[in-house]
N, C-alpha and C positions, 0 to 999 in steps of 0.2 A: 476471531473466527478461524484463524490459521491453526488453532489447536486441533481442529478436526482432521487436518491433513496428516497428523503424526500419530493417530490412533492405530493400535495393532488390530486392524479390521478383521483379519482372519481368526483372531483369538478372542473376539468379543463373544460373551455368552448371550443367551436369549434375553434376559432382562435388560442388558446393556443395549442390545439391538433395538429393543422396544423403545427405550428412552431416546435413542437417536431418531427413530422413526417419528416419535412424538414431536421432536424438534422440527423435523421436516414438515410435519403436518401443520405446525404453527405457521410456517411460511405460506403454505397453501391456503389456510384459512384467511390469513391477512390479505393475500393476493385477491381472494374472492370478495372480501368485504368492500362495500362502498366507502368513500371518504366520510369521516366523522368529524364535523366541525366542533369546536369548543362552544358549548352553550354559554352565552354571556350571563344568563340568569344564575349560573352556578356561583358567581361572585357575590350575589346578593343574599347574604346570610341573615338569619332571623334576628340575632342579637346584635344590635347596632350601638350598644351602650359604650361609652368611654369612661375611663378612670384616670383622673389627672391628665397626663399628656398621652396616654395610651389609647388609641382608637381601637374599637372592637375588642375591649379589654379581656372579656372572658375567652374569646377564641384565641387571642394572643397568649395570655398567661397560662392557659391550660396546656400549652406546649411544653411547659416546664416538666411535665410528667415524662415526655419523650427524652428530654435532656437528662433527667435524673436516671431513668432506666438505662439509657445509653452509656452514661459515664460510670454507673455502677458496674456495668458489664465490662467496660474498658479497663477499669481499675482491677477487676477480678482477673481478667485475661492477662494482665501484666504481672499478676502475683506469682511468686515462685511456689507458693503453698496452696496448690489446688490440684484437682484431677486433670491429668493430661489425656487428650483424646487423639484420634487419628488426624492426619494432616488436613484432609478435606473438611472434617468436622470442625477443627479449630479455625480454619479459614472461613467457614460459614458463620461461626460464632462472632468472629471479628467483623464480618460484613453486617451482621445484625446489630451489634453494639455500636459500631461507627455509624451505621445507617440511621439508627434511632437518635443518636446524639445530633447528627447533622439535620435530620428531619425536624427536630425541635427548633433549631435556629431558622431553618428555611421556611418552615410552616409559620413561625411567628412573624417573620418578615412579610410573608404573603398576606397573612390576615390583618396585619397593620394597614396594608394598602392593597386590597384584592384586585388583581388584574392578571392578564395573561403573562405579562413579563415577570411579575413576582411569583406566579404559580410555577414557573420553571424551577425555582429554588426549593419549592415544596416537593415537586415530583422527582427531581433528580436523586436525592438521597433515599426516597422510598424504593426506587429500583434496586438499591443496594440491599435493603432489608429483604425484599422478595428473593433476590439472588441468594442471600445467605440462608434463608429458610429452606428453599428448595434444594440448595446444595447440601446442606446438613442432612436433610431427609434422604437424599440419594446416597450419601455416604453411609448412613445407618442401615438403609433398607436394600441397597443394590451393591455398592462397592466403591472403593477409592477411585478407580480408573475413570468411570463415567462421572462421578461427582467432581473430580478435579477439572475435567474438561467442561462440564456443565457450568461450574462456577465462573470460569473465564468467559465462556460463550454468553451466558445470561447477563453477566456484568456488561459486556460490550453491547449486547442487544438492548439492554435496559437504557443505557446512556443514549444509544442511537435513536431509540423510540421517542425520547423526550426532545432531542435535537430535531428529529424529523417532524414532530408536531409543531415545534416552534418555527421552523423554516417554512413548512408547507401549510400549516393550519389544520392538518389531518391527524386526528387522534387514533386512527384505526390500529396502528402498530402498537401503541402504548396500551390500548384497551385489550388487544389480543394477548399481549404478554401478561398483563395483570390478571385478567380473568382466566386465561388459559393456564397461567401458572398456578392459580388456586385450584382449578379443576384437576390439573396434573398432580398436585400435592394430595388432594383428596383421593384420587384414584390410586396413587402410590401407597398411601397408608391403608386403604381398604383392601388392596390386593397383595400386600406383603405383611409378614409378621416377623418381629425381632423382639424376643423376650428381654434382651439386654439394651434395647434402645432407651437412652436416658431422657429423651425429650417427652414432655407431657403434651403430646400433640392435640389431645382432646381439649385441653384448656386453651392452647394457642388458637385453635379453630373457633372455639366457643366465644372467646373474647373478641376475635376478629369479626365474627358474625354479628355480635352485638354492636361493634363499632360501625359496621356498614348499615345496620338498621337505624342506629341513631343518626347517622349522616343523612340517610334518606328521609328521616322524620324530623329534620331540623326545625321547620316551622310548626309542625304539628305538636312537638314537645314544648316549644315556646308558648304556644297558645294554651295547651293543656295545663302548664304550670303557672299560668297567669303572668308570664314574663319573668319568671324566676331563673330559669335556665333553658338553653336551647340545645337541640340535638347535636350540633357540631362540637360544642365544648365537651359534651359527654363522649362523642366519638373519639376525641383525643385521649381521654382518660381510659376508655375501653381498649383502644389500640395500644396504649402504653402498657396496659395490663397484659396484653398478648405478648408484647416484647419481653416483659419480665418472665412470663411463662417460658418463652423460647430460650431465654438465657439461664434458666434454672439448672441445667447440667453443670454450670460453672460452680454451683454450690453443693451439688449432690455427689454421692460416691464416696468411697473410703480409700484413702491412700492415693498414691500417684501412679498412674498407669496410662497406657495408650491403648485405645480400642483396637482390637484386631480387625482387619478389613474383612467384610463378609465374604 
């Protein structure tokens, strides 16, 4: 959070000031929200089948999609033969790739034995994914200055929100950052235009939306398919597809270059 103290406040343009105002608004919304306890029914997923020694096998093994997407992004980021982009965009892509790889392991651990303690290791790396997505979008649509600061601030806030929930039992900060972050991303994309933005944001949002729908319909999908598949396993696959879409700039573009700051 100390990054905010070193901003050139007098030289911030209007979009940058709006972004900082949105961050302050997040704190106001959180302050006004009542405490949100973790619903313990969340841990009771529809598909309870085991395979060999793997409990809740479908929900555990479907996390391989996160690991594959994340490691593919990490390998590509480490390659010398790819498109180079601006510093904040690169940092955002690293957050997304590392976040997805770690989410795969953390989520698999959680689904093996679903409870509040293991859920921490599912949620912590997901905050890294959201940080990277919003940071990359800000770098492409607003500028390097605000994106660089936002990456640092959002990363710290994301970690703090999970720790705060685990210590106090209150999910309000985590929920505010997650849903507020998605709302901010949608508002940013709707209000700005960049013809050279390499991110397929429509696909990212579409796959993420399908993931949330599948998550909400976990038991409904299980019943509708006669116990063939449940919504939560599909959620993992759809969310991994959103990660692949977010990492596509690593494979697109011609030659090696660095994006100019907007």
